SEMAR-260552 format. One record per atom (N, C-alpha, C, O): residue number from 1; residue in three letters; x negated, y, z negated; atom name. Coordinates in nm, 2 decimals. Atoms other than C-alpha are relative to their C-alpha. Layout:
<rs>
+------+------+--------+--------+--------+------+
: resi : resn :     xx :     yy :     zz : name :
+------+------+--------+--------+--------+------+
:  NUM :  ala :      X :      Y :      Z :   CA :
...
+------+------+--------+--------+--------+------+
</rs>
This chain:
<rs>
+------+------+--------+--------+--------+------+
: resi : resn :     xx :     yy :     zz : name :
+------+------+--------+--------+--------+------+
:    1 :  met :   0.10 :  -0.02 :   0.05 :    N :
:    1 :  met :   0.37 :   2.39 :   4.15 :   CA :
:    1 :  met :   0.08 :   0.02 :  -0.13 :    C :
:    1 :  met :   0.10 :   0.13 :  -0.16 :    O :
:    2 :  asp :  -0.12 :   0.03 :   0.10 :    N :
:    2 :  asp :   0.63 :   2.26 :   3.83 :   CA :
:    2 :  asp :  -0.01 :   0.01 :  -0.12 :    C :
:    2 :  asp :   0.06 :   0.04 :  -0.21 :    O :
:    3 :  asn :   0.06 :   0.10 :   0.13 :    N :
:    3 :  asn :   0.41 :   2.11 :   3.60 :   CA :
:    3 :  asn :  -0.09 :   0.16 :  -0.07 :    C :
:    3 :  asn :  -0.13 :   0.26 :   0.00 :    O :
:    4 :  val :   0.04 :  -0.10 :   0.10 :    N :
:    4 :  val :   0.29 :   2.34 :   3.28 :   CA :
:    4 :  val :  -0.16 :   0.06 :   0.01 :    C :
:    4 :  val :  -0.21 :   0.17 :  -0.02 :    O :
:    5 :  thr :   0.15 :  -0.01 :  -0.02 :    N :
:    5 :  thr :  -0.05 :   2.36 :   3.33 :   CA :
:    5 :  thr :  -0.04 :   0.00 :   0.11 :    C :
:    5 :  thr :  -0.11 :  -0.09 :   0.15 :    O :
:    6 :  phe :   0.05 :  -0.07 :  -0.10 :    N :
:    6 :  phe :  -0.10 :   2.53 :   3.62 :   CA :
:    6 :  phe :   0.15 :   0.12 :   0.05 :    C :
:    6 :  phe :   0.20 :   0.15 :   0.16 :    O :
:    7 :  asp :  -0.04 :  -0.15 :   0.00 :    N :
:    7 :  asp :   0.12 :   2.86 :   3.51 :   CA :
:    7 :  asp :  -0.05 :   0.09 :   0.04 :    C :
:    7 :  asp :  -0.16 :   0.07 :   0.08 :    O :
:    8 :  ile :   0.08 :  -0.10 :  -0.10 :    N :
:    8 :  ile :   0.05 :   3.19 :   3.67 :   CA :
:    8 :  ile :  -0.10 :   0.10 :  -0.13 :    C :
:    8 :  ile :  -0.16 :   0.20 :  -0.11 :    O :
:    9 :  leu :   0.07 :  -0.07 :   0.05 :    N :
:    9 :  leu :  -0.11 :   3.28 :   3.35 :   CA :
:    9 :  leu :  -0.12 :  -0.07 :   0.01 :    C :
:    9 :  leu :  -0.23 :  -0.01 :   0.00 :    O :
:   10 :  ser :   0.12 :   0.13 :   0.04 :    N :
:   10 :  ser :  -0.34 :   2.95 :   3.33 :   CA :
:   10 :  ser :  -0.05 :   0.04 :   0.16 :    C :
:   10 :  ser :  -0.17 :   0.07 :   0.18 :    O :
:   11 :  gln :   0.08 :  -0.02 :  -0.13 :    N :
:   11 :  gln :  -0.39 :   3.03 :   3.73 :   CA :
:   11 :  gln :  -0.08 :   0.17 :  -0.04 :    C :
:   11 :  gln :  -0.19 :   0.14 :   0.01 :    O :
:   12 :  ala :   0.01 :  -0.15 :   0.02 :    N :
:   12 :  ala :  -0.49 :   3.41 :   3.64 :   CA :
:   12 :  ala :  -0.12 :  -0.02 :  -0.07 :    C :
:   12 :  ala :  -0.23 :  -0.02 :   0.00 :    O :
:   13 :  ile :   0.10 :   0.04 :   0.04 :    N :
:   13 :  ile :  -0.73 :   3.33 :   3.37 :   CA :
:   13 :  ile :  -0.12 :  -0.12 :   0.09 :    C :
:   13 :  ile :  -0.24 :  -0.11 :   0.11 :    O :
:   14 :  gly :   0.06 :   0.11 :  -0.05 :    N :
:   14 :  gly :  -0.85 :   3.04 :   3.53 :   CA :
:   14 :  gly :  -0.05 :  -0.13 :  -0.06 :    C :
:   14 :  gly :  -0.09 :  -0.13 :  -0.18 :    O :
:   15 :  gly :   0.08 :   0.06 :   0.12 :    N :
:   15 :  gly :  -0.98 :   2.76 :   3.40 :   CA :
:   15 :  gly :   0.12 :  -0.14 :  -0.04 :    C :
:   15 :  gly :   0.23 :  -0.10 :  -0.09 :    O :
:   16 :  asn :  -0.09 :   0.09 :   0.05 :    N :
:   16 :  asn :  -0.77 :   2.39 :   3.31 :   CA :
:   16 :  asn :  -0.01 :  -0.01 :  -0.17 :    C :
:   16 :  asn :  -0.10 :  -0.06 :  -0.24 :    O :
:   17 :  asp :   0.04 :   0.00 :   0.20 :    N :
:   17 :  asp :  -0.67 :   2.44 :   2.92 :   CA :
:   17 :  asp :   0.04 :  -0.16 :  -0.07 :    C :
:   17 :  asp :   0.15 :  -0.21 :  -0.06 :    O :
:   18 :  pro :  -0.04 :   0.17 :   0.04 :    N :
:   18 :  pro :  -0.67 :   2.06 :   2.76 :   CA :
:   18 :  pro :   0.15 :   0.01 :  -0.03 :    C :
:   18 :  pro :   0.21 :   0.11 :  -0.05 :    O :
:   19 :  pro :  -0.13 :   0.04 :   0.07 :    N :
:   19 :  pro :  -0.33 :   1.90 :   2.66 :   CA :
:   19 :  pro :  -0.03 :   0.08 :  -0.13 :    C :
:   19 :  pro :  -0.13 :   0.08 :  -0.19 :    O :
:   20 :  arg :  -0.01 :   0.00 :   0.12 :    N :
:   20 :  arg :  -0.16 :   2.07 :   2.36 :   CA :
:   20 :  arg :  -0.05 :   0.08 :  -0.06 :    C :
:   20 :  arg :  -0.03 :   0.09 :  -0.18 :    O :
:   21 :  arg :   0.07 :  -0.19 :   0.03 :    N :
:   21 :  arg :  -0.38 :   2.42 :   2.34 :   CA :
:   21 :  arg :   0.10 :   0.05 :   0.06 :    C :
:   21 :  arg :   0.16 :   0.01 :   0.16 :    O :
:   22 :  ile :  -0.09 :  -0.12 :  -0.10 :    N :
:   22 :  ile :  -0.18 :   2.73 :   2.41 :   CA :
:   22 :  ile :  -0.19 :   0.10 :  -0.03 :    C :
:   22 :  ile :  -0.28 :   0.05 :  -0.10 :    O :
:   23 :  arg :   0.10 :  -0.06 :   0.00 :    N :
:   23 :  arg :  -0.48 :   2.99 :   2.45 :   CA :
:   23 :  arg :   0.08 :   0.15 :  -0.09 :    C :
:   23 :  arg :   0.20 :   0.15 :  -0.12 :    O :
:   24 :  gly :   0.01 :  -0.03 :   0.09 :    N :
:   24 :  gly :  -0.49 :   3.29 :   2.22 :   CA :
:   24 :  gly :   0.04 :   0.01 :  -0.08 :    C :
:   24 :  gly :   0.05 :   0.13 :  -0.11 :    O :
:   25 :  val :  -0.07 :  -0.05 :   0.11 :    N :
:   25 :  val :  -0.29 :   3.21 :   1.92 :   CA :
:   25 :  val :  -0.09 :  -0.02 :  -0.15 :    C :
:   25 :  val :  -0.07 :   0.01 :  -0.27 :    O :
:   26 :  gly :   0.01 :   0.07 :   0.18 :    N :
:   26 :  gly :  -0.56 :   3.03 :   1.68 :   CA :
:   26 :  gly :  -0.07 :  -0.13 :   0.08 :    C :
:   26 :  gly :  -0.05 :  -0.14 :   0.20 :    O :
:   27 :  gln :   0.05 :   0.13 :  -0.03 :    N :
:   27 :  gln :  -0.77 :   2.67 :   1.68 :   CA :
:   27 :  gln :   0.07 :  -0.06 :  -0.01 :    C :
:   27 :  gln :   0.10 :  -0.13 :   0.09 :    O :
:   28 :  tyr :  -0.08 :   0.14 :   0.05 :    N :
:   28 :  tyr :  -0.53 :   2.46 :   1.51 :   CA :
:   28 :  tyr :   0.14 :   0.08 :  -0.01 :    C :
:   28 :  tyr :   0.19 :   0.09 :  -0.13 :    O :
:   29 :  ile :  -0.13 :  -0.02 :  -0.08 :    N :
:   29 :  ile :  -0.21 :   2.61 :   1.67 :   CA :
:   29 :  ile :   0.06 :  -0.10 :   0.07 :    C :
:   29 :  ile :   0.02 :  -0.10 :   0.19 :    O :
:   30 :  thr :  -0.03 :   0.08 :  -0.08 :    N :
:   30 :  thr :  -0.02 :   2.31 :   1.79 :   CA :
:   30 :  thr :   0.12 :   0.05 :   0.09 :    C :
:   30 :  thr :   0.18 :   0.14 :   0.03 :    O :
:   31 :  pro :  -0.13 :   0.00 :  -0.02 :    N :
:   31 :  pro :   0.31 :   2.32 :   2.10 :   CA :
:   31 :  pro :   0.09 :   0.09 :  -0.11 :    C :
:   31 :  pro :   0.11 :   0.21 :  -0.11 :    O :
:   32 :  ser :  -0.09 :   0.07 :   0.09 :    N :
:   32 :  ser :   0.53 :   2.25 :   1.82 :   CA :
:   32 :  ser :   0.03 :   0.13 :  -0.08 :    C :
:   32 :  ser :   0.13 :   0.21 :  -0.09 :    O :
:   33 :  lys :   0.01 :  -0.13 :   0.09 :    N :
:   33 :  lys :   0.44 :   2.49 :   1.59 :   CA :
:   33 :  lys :   0.05 :   0.19 :   0.06 :    C :
:   33 :  lys :   0.12 :   0.28 :   0.01 :    O :
:   34 :  tyr :   0.04 :  -0.05 :  -0.08 :    N :
:   34 :  tyr :   0.38 :   2.73 :   1.85 :   CA :
:   34 :  tyr :   0.16 :   0.13 :   0.02 :    C :
:   34 :  tyr :   0.18 :   0.25 :  -0.01 :    O :
:   35 :  phe :  -0.17 :   0.00 :  -0.12 :    N :
:   35 :  phe :   0.77 :   2.76 :   2.04 :   CA :
:   35 :  phe :   0.09 :  -0.02 :  -0.15 :    C :
:   35 :  phe :   0.21 :  -0.01 :  -0.13 :    O :
:   36 :  tyr :  -0.06 :   0.06 :   0.08 :    N :
:   36 :  tyr :   0.89 :   2.66 :   1.72 :   CA :
:   36 :  tyr :   0.13 :  -0.19 :  -0.02 :    C :
:   36 :  tyr :   0.24 :  -0.24 :  -0.06 :    O :
:   37 :  thr :  -0.07 :   0.19 :  -0.04 :    N :
:   37 :  thr :   1.02 :   2.26 :   1.77 :   CA :
:   37 :  thr :   0.05 :  -0.09 :  -0.11 :    C :
:   37 :  thr :  -0.02 :  -0.14 :  -0.19 :    O :
:   38 :  ala :  -0.05 :   0.11 :   0.08 :    N :
:   38 :  ala :   1.21 :   2.05 :   1.58 :   CA :
:   38 :  ala :  -0.02 :  -0.09 :  -0.01 :    C :
:   38 :  ala :  -0.01 :  -0.15 :   0.09 :    O :
:   39 :  arg :  -0.04 :   0.13 :  -0.05 :    N :
:   39 :  arg :   1.18 :   1.74 :   1.51 :   CA :
:   39 :  arg :   0.11 :  -0.12 :  -0.07 :    C :
:   39 :  arg :   0.11 :  -0.11 :  -0.20 :    O :
:   40 :  glu :  -0.07 :   0.05 :   0.03 :    N :
:   40 :  glu :   1.43 :   1.47 :   1.46 :   CA :
:   40 :  glu :   0.02 :  -0.01 :  -0.19 :    C :
:   40 :  glu :  -0.03 :  -0.11 :  -0.24 :    O :
:   41 :  lys :  -0.01 :   0.11 :   0.08 :    N :
:   41 :  lys :   1.52 :   1.41 :   1.10 :   CA :
:   41 :  lys :   0.04 :  -0.20 :  -0.06 :    C :
:   41 :  lys :   0.09 :  -0.29 :   0.00 :    O :
:   42 :  arg :  -0.02 :   0.13 :   0.00 :    N :
:   42 :  arg :   1.54 :   1.08 :   0.95 :   CA :
:   42 :  arg :   0.12 :   0.03 :  -0.12 :    C :
:   42 :  arg :   0.11 :   0.13 :  -0.19 :    O :
:   43 :  lys :  -0.07 :  -0.04 :   0.08 :    N :
:   43 :  lys :   1.85 :   1.03 :   0.72 :   CA :
:   43 :  lys :  -0.09 :  -0.13 :  -0.16 :    C :
:   43 :  lys :  -0.13 :  -0.25 :  -0.15 :    O :
:   44 :  lys :   0.09 :   0.10 :   0.14 :    N :
:   44 :  lys :   1.67 :   0.86 :   0.32 :   CA :
:   44 :  lys :   0.10 :  -0.12 :  -0.04 :    C :
:   44 :  lys :   0.18 :  -0.14 :  -0.13 :    O :
:   45 :  val :  -0.11 :   0.15 :   0.11 :    N :
:   45 :  val :   1.87 :   0.57 :   0.21 :   CA :
:   45 :  val :  -0.04 :  -0.02 :  -0.10 :    C :
:   45 :  val :  -0.16 :  -0.02 :  -0.08 :    O :
:   46 :  gly :   0.08 :   0.09 :   0.05 :    N :
:   46 :  gly :   1.76 :   0.44 :  -0.08 :   CA :
:   46 :  gly :   0.00 :  -0.12 :  -0.03 :    C :
:   46 :  gly :   0.09 :  -0.16 :   0.04 :    O :
:   47 :  lys :  -0.01 :   0.14 :   0.00 :    N :
:   47 :  lys :   1.71 :   0.07 :  -0.18 :   CA :
:   47 :  lys :   0.12 :  -0.09 :  -0.07 :    C :
:   47 :  lys :   0.14 :  -0.21 :  -0.05 :    O :
:   48 :  glu :  -0.13 :  -0.04 :   0.02 :    N :
:   48 :  glu :   2.01 :   0.11 :  -0.35 :   CA :
:   48 :  glu :   0.07 :  -0.07 :   0.07 :    C :
:   48 :  glu :   0.08 :  -0.20 :   0.08 :    O :
:   49 :  glu :  -0.02 :  -0.05 :  -0.12 :    N :
:   49 :  glu :   2.17 :   0.19 :  -0.10 :   CA :
:   49 :  glu :   0.03 :  -0.14 :   0.09 :    C :
:   49 :  glu :   0.15 :  -0.18 :   0.12 :    O :
:   50 :  asp :  -0.01 :   0.05 :  -0.03 :    N :
:   50 :  asp :   2.08 :  -0.06 :   0.08 :   CA :
:   50 :  asp :   0.04 :  -0.16 :   0.01 :    C :
:   50 :  asp :   0.09 :  -0.23 :   0.10 :    O :
:   51 :  tyr :  -0.10 :   0.17 :   0.06 :    N :
:   51 :  tyr :   2.16 :  -0.40 :  -0.15 :   CA :
:   51 :  tyr :   0.10 :   0.03 :  -0.01 :    C :
:   51 :  tyr :   0.17 :  -0.07 :   0.01 :    O :
:   52 :  ala :  -0.18 :  -0.04 :   0.03 :    N :
:   52 :  ala :   2.52 :  -0.24 :  -0.21 :   CA :
:   52 :  ala :   0.03 :  -0.03 :   0.17 :    C :
:   52 :  ala :   0.15 :  -0.07 :   0.19 :    O :
:   53 :  glu :  -0.09 :   0.05 :  -0.08 :    N :
:   53 :  glu :   2.56 :  -0.30 :   0.14 :   CA :
:   53 :  glu :  -0.05 :  -0.14 :   0.06 :    C :
:   53 :  glu :   0.03 :  -0.20 :   0.13 :    O :
:   54 :  glu :   0.07 :   0.15 :  -0.02 :    N :
:   54 :  glu :   2.35 :  -0.63 :   0.20 :   CA :
:   54 :  glu :   0.10 :  -0.08 :  -0.07 :    C :
:   54 :  glu :   0.16 :  -0.16 :   0.00 :    O :
:   55 :  arg :  -0.07 :   0.12 :   0.03 :    N :
:   55 :  arg :   2.56 :  -0.81 :  -0.06 :   CA :
:   55 :  arg :   0.12 :   0.06 :   0.00 :    C :
:   55 :  arg :   0.13 :   0.10 :  -0.12 :    O :
:   56 :  ala :  -0.11 :   0.00 :   0.01 :    N :
:   56 :  ala :   2.88 :  -0.71 :  -0.02 :   CA :
:   56 :  ala :   0.02 :  -0.05 :   0.19 :    C :
:   56 :  ala :   0.11 :  -0.12 :   0.23 :    O :
:   57 :  arg :  -0.02 :   0.10 :  -0.13 :    N :
:   57 :  arg :   2.84 :  -0.81 :   0.37 :   CA :
:   57 :  arg :  -0.04 :  -0.15 :  -0.04 :    C :
:   57 :  arg :   0.02 :  -0.25 :   0.02 :    O :
:   58 :  met :   0.03 :   0.22 :   0.04 :    N :
:   58 :  met :   2.68 :  -1.19 :   0.21 :   CA :
:   58 :  met :   0.14 :  -0.04 :  -0.07 :    C :
:   58 :  met :   0.19 :  -0.15 :  -0.05 :    O :
:   59 :  ala :  -0.10 :   0.00 :   0.07 :    N :
:   59 :  ala :   3.00 :  -1.14 :  -0.03 :   CA :
:   59 :  ala :   0.10 :  -0.04 :   0.12 :    C :
:   59 :  ala :   0.14 :  -0.16 :   0.12 :    O :
:   60 :  ala :  -0.14 :   0.07 :  -0.07 :    N :
:   60 :  ala :   3.28 :  -1.11 :   0.28 :   CA :
:   60 :  ala :  -0.06 :  -0.14 :   0.11 :    C :
:   60 :  ala :   0.03 :  -0.22 :   0.14 :    O :
:   61 :  arg :   0.06 :   0.12 :  -0.06 :    N :
:   61 :  arg :   3.04 :  -1.37 :   0.48 :   CA :
:   61 :  arg :   0.05 :  -0.10 :  -0.07 :    C :
:   61 :  arg :   0.06 :  -0.19 :   0.00 :    O :
:   62 :  ile :   0.04 :   0.06 :   0.03 :    N :
:   62 :  ile :   3.09 :  -1.55 :   0.23 :   CA :
:   62 :  ile :   0.13 :  -0.07 :  -0.03 :    C :
:   62 :  ile :   0.15 :  -0.19 :  -0.04 :    O :
:   63 :  leu :  -0.17 :   0.00 :   0.05 :    N :
:   63 :  leu :   3.45 :  -1.55 :   0.14 :   CA :
:   63 :  leu :   0.07 :  -0.06 :   0.15 :    C :
:   63 :  leu :   0.17 :  -0.12 :   0.15 :    O :
:   64 :  glu :  -0.06 :   0.05 :  -0.18 :    N :
:   64 :  glu :   3.53 :  -1.64 :   0.55 :   CA :
:   64 :  glu :  -0.07 :  -0.14 :  -0.02 :    C :
:   64 :  glu :   0.00 :  -0.24 :  -0.04 :    O :
:   65 :  leu :   0.09 :   0.15 :  -0.01 :    N :
:   65 :  leu :   3.31 :  -1.93 :   0.54 :   CA :
:   65 :  leu :   0.08 :  -0.13 :  -0.12 :    C :
:   65 :  leu :   0.13 :  -0.24 :  -0.12 :    O :
:   66 :  glu :  -0.15 :   0.10 :   0.17 :    N :
:   66 :  glu :   3.52 :  -2.08 :   0.19 :   CA :
:   66 :  glu :   0.07 :  -0.01 :   0.09 :    C :
:   66 :  glu :   0.03 :  -0.10 :   0.17 :    O :
:   67 :  ala :  -0.13 :   0.01 :  -0.10 :    N :
:   67 :  ala :   3.84 :  -2.03 :   0.41 :   CA :
:   67 :  ala :  -0.04 :  -0.09 :   0.16 :    C :
:   67 :  ala :   0.05 :  -0.16 :   0.21 :    O :
:   68 :  glu :   0.04 :   0.10 :  -0.11 :    N :
:   68 :  glu :   3.69 :  -2.20 :   0.71 :   CA :
:   68 :  glu :  -0.06 :  -0.13 :   0.00 :    C :
:   68 :  glu :  -0.13 :  -0.21 :   0.06 :    O :
:   69 :  leu :   0.12 :   0.21 :   0.15 :    N :
:   69 :  leu :   3.55 :  -2.52 :   0.48 :   CA :
:   69 :  leu :   0.13 :   0.01 :  -0.05 :    C :
:   69 :  leu :   0.16 :  -0.10 :  -0.08 :    O :
:   70 :  met :  -0.13 :   0.08 :   0.05 :    N :
:   70 :  met :   3.92 :  -2.51 :   0.35 :   CA :
:   70 :  met :   0.08 :  -0.03 :   0.11 :    C :
:   70 :  met :   0.18 :  -0.10 :   0.08 :    O :
:   71 :  lys :  -0.13 :   0.00 :  -0.07 :    N :
:   71 :  lys :   4.11 :  -2.50 :   0.65 :   CA :
:   71 :  lys :  -0.04 :  -0.11 :   0.11 :    C :
:   71 :  lys :   0.03 :  -0.15 :   0.21 :    O :
:   72 :  his :   0.02 :   0.15 :  -0.07 :    N :
:   72 :  his :   3.90 :  -2.80 :   0.78 :   CA :
:   72 :  his :  -0.02 :  -0.15 :  -0.14 :    C :
:   72 :  his :  -0.02 :  -0.27 :  -0.15 :    O :
:   73 :  lys :   0.02 :   0.15 :   0.10 :    N :
:   73 :  lys :   3.85 :  -3.03 :   0.51 :   CA :
:   73 :  lys :   0.16 :  -0.04 :  -0.08 :    C :
:   73 :  lys :   0.25 :   0.03 :  -0.12 :    O :
:   74 :  arg :  -0.10 :   0.04 :   0.03 :    N :
:   74 :  arg :   4.08 :  -3.26 :   0.39 :   CA :
:   74 :  arg :   0.01 :  -0.04 :  -0.10 :    C :
:   74 :  arg :  -0.09 :  -0.07 :  -0.18 :    O :
:   75 :  val :   0.01 :   0.06 :   0.13 :    N :
:   75 :  val :   4.22 :  -3.36 :   0.13 :   CA :
:   75 :  val :   0.08 :  -0.14 :  -0.04 :    C :
:   75 :  val :   0.18 :  -0.11 :  -0.10 :    O :
:   76 :  pro :  -0.10 :   0.06 :   0.03 :    N :
:   76 :  pro :   4.40 :  -3.73 :   0.09 :   CA :
:   76 :  pro :   0.09 :   0.03 :  -0.12 :    C :
:   76 :  pro :   0.05 :   0.10 :  -0.22 :    O :
:   77 :  glu :  -0.07 :   0.02 :   0.07 :    N :
:   77 :  glu :   4.72 :  -3.80 :  -0.09 :   CA :
:   77 :  glu :  -0.03 :  -0.11 :  -0.05 :    C :
:   77 :  glu :  -0.07 :  -0.19 :   0.02 :    O :
:   78 :  val :  -0.01 :   0.11 :   0.01 :    N :
:   78 :  val :   4.71 :  -4.05 :  -0.29 :   CA :
:   78 :  val :   0.14 :  -0.03 :  -0.11 :    C :
:   78 :  val :   0.18 :   0.02 :  -0.22 :    O :
:   79 :  ala :  -0.14 :   0.05 :   0.06 :    N :
:   79 :  ala :   5.03 :  -4.27 :  -0.34 :   CA :
:   79 :  ala :   0.02 :   0.04 :  -0.11 :    C :
:   79 :  ala :  -0.08 :   0.10 :  -0.14 :    O :
:   80 :  thr :  -0.06 :   0.03 :   0.15 :    N :
:   80 :  thr :   5.20 :  -4.26 :  -0.71 :   CA :
:   80 :  thr :   0.04 :  -0.21 :   0.01 :    C :
:   80 :  thr :   0.09 :  -0.29 :   0.09 :    O :
:   81 :  lys :  -0.02 :   0.17 :  -0.04 :    N :
:   81 :  lys :   5.16 :  -4.63 :  -0.87 :   CA :
:   81 :  lys :   0.13 :  -0.03 :   0.05 :    C :
:   81 :  lys :   0.22 :   0.05 :   0.04 :    O :
:   82 :  gly :  -0.10 :   0.00 :  -0.03 :    N :
:   82 :  gly :   5.40 :  -4.81 :  -0.71 :   CA :
:   82 :  gly :   0.10 :   0.02 :   0.14 :    C :
:   82 :  gly :   0.20 :  -0.03 :   0.19 :    O :
:   83 :  glu :  -0.02 :  -0.03 :  -0.15 :    N :
:   83 :  glu :   5.42 :  -4.68 :  -0.41 :   CA :
:   83 :  glu :  -0.08 :  -0.03 :   0.17 :    C :
:   83 :  glu :  -0.19 :   0.01 :   0.22 :    O :
:   84 :  thr :   0.10 :   0.06 :  -0.13 :    N :
:   84 :  thr :   5.32 :  -4.82 :  -0.08 :   CA :
:   84 :  thr :   0.02 :   0.02 :   0.15 :    C :
:   84 :  thr :  -0.04 :  -0.04 :   0.23 :    O :
:   85 :  asp :  -0.05 :  -0.05 :  -0.11 :    N :
:   85 :  asp :   5.50 :  -4.65 :   0.21 :   CA :
:   85 :  asp :  -0.15 :   0.08 :   0.08 :    C :
:   85 :  asp :  -0.20 :   0.19 :   0.05 :    O :
:   86 :  glu :   0.08 :  -0.09 :  -0.07 :    N :
:   86 :  glu :   5.24 :  -4.57 :   0.45 :   CA :
:   86 :  glu :   0.02 :   0.12 :   0.00 :    C :
:   86 :  glu :  -0.08 :   0.18 :  -0.05 :    O :
:   87 :  ser :  -0.04 :  -0.14 :  -0.05 :    N :
:   87 :  ser :   5.40 :  -4.23 :   0.56 :   CA :
:   87 :  ser :  -0.08 :   0.08 :  -0.18 :    C :
:   87 :  ser :  -0.12 :   0.20 :  -0.18 :    O :
:   88 :  lys :   0.08 :  -0.08 :   0.16 :    N :
:   88 :  lys :   5.23 :  -4.15 :   0.12 :   CA :
:   88 :  lys :  -0.10 :  -0.02 :   0.00 :    C :
:   88 :  lys :  -0.15 :   0.00 :  -0.11 :    O :
:   89 :  ile :   0.12 :  -0.03 :  -0.01 :    N :
:   89 :  ile :   4.92 :  -4.20 :   0.25 :   CA :
:   89 :  ile :  -0.07 :   0.04 :   0.12 :    C :
:   89 :  ile :  -0.06 :  -0.01 :   0.23 :    O :
:   90 :  lys :   0.08 :  -0.07 :  -0.07 :    N :
:   90 :  lys :   4.69 :  -3.99 :   0.40 :   CA :
:   90 :  lys :  -0.14 :  -0.07 :   0.03 :    C :
:   90 :  lys :  -0.19 :  -0.15 :  -0.06 :    O :
:   91 :  ser :   0.13 :   0.03 :   0.02 :    N :
:   91 :  ser :   4.34 :  -4.07 :   0.53 :   CA :
:   91 :  ser :  -0.09 :   0.14 :   0.04 :    C :
:   91 :  ser :  -0.22 :   0.14 :   0.02 :    O :
+------+------+--------+--------+--------+------+
</rs>
C-alpha cells in the first residue's frame, strides 16, 4: 500500500480524505503550500525581443533565397555590334 491516501495516519484516524486535503492545518492549505513545492518559473520575454529575433531570422532567410535565385538565374550575354560568333551568344 504505497498510496498516499492510505498512509498510517489516515488508517489510524480513519476515513478517506479527499484529494488535495491536508488534515489538521486549516481549511485553505493545499499540499503545495504546506510542503513548499515550487513551480517552474517561466522565462518572460518581451514582445520586442520576439519581434527582433523573428526579423533577424527572416532577413537571413531572404538573403539565402536571393543567393539561391542568383545562382539559378541565367543572364544572357549579348553580342556586341558586328559580332556574329555563336560562342558569344548564350541563351
